[in-house]
C-alpha positions as a printed Julia matrix, in Angstrom:
29×3 Matrix{Float64}:
 -0.38   0.03   0.08
  1.18   3.35  -0.85
  0.24   6.59   0.77
  1.19  10.07  -0.32
  1.0   13.77   0.68
 -2.0   13.96  -1.35
 -3.94  12.8    1.54
 -4.3   15.53   4.04
 -6.14  13.07   6.59
 -3.77  10.77   7.01
 -1.38  10.69  10.26
  2.02  12.05  10.0
  3.25   9.52  12.29
  2.88   6.65   9.73
  5.84   8.64   7.9
  9.23   6.77   7.2
 11.45   7.86   9.38
 13.65   8.54   5.88
 10.93  10.82   4.64
 10.04  12.23   7.78
 10.18  16.35   7.2
 11.17  16.02   3.25
  8.76  18.13   0.94
  7.09  15.34   0.01
  6.46  12.52   2.27
  5.79   9.03   1.22
  5.15   5.58   2.7
  5.27   2.35   1.27
  3.54  -0.5    3.23
């Protein structure tokens, strides 16, 4: 599952640490 910053409703704490603070945080699960 891929969650992108295009979804304003997803919790920030699911971001990968590598992406935290990035311009376009994306987490792949």
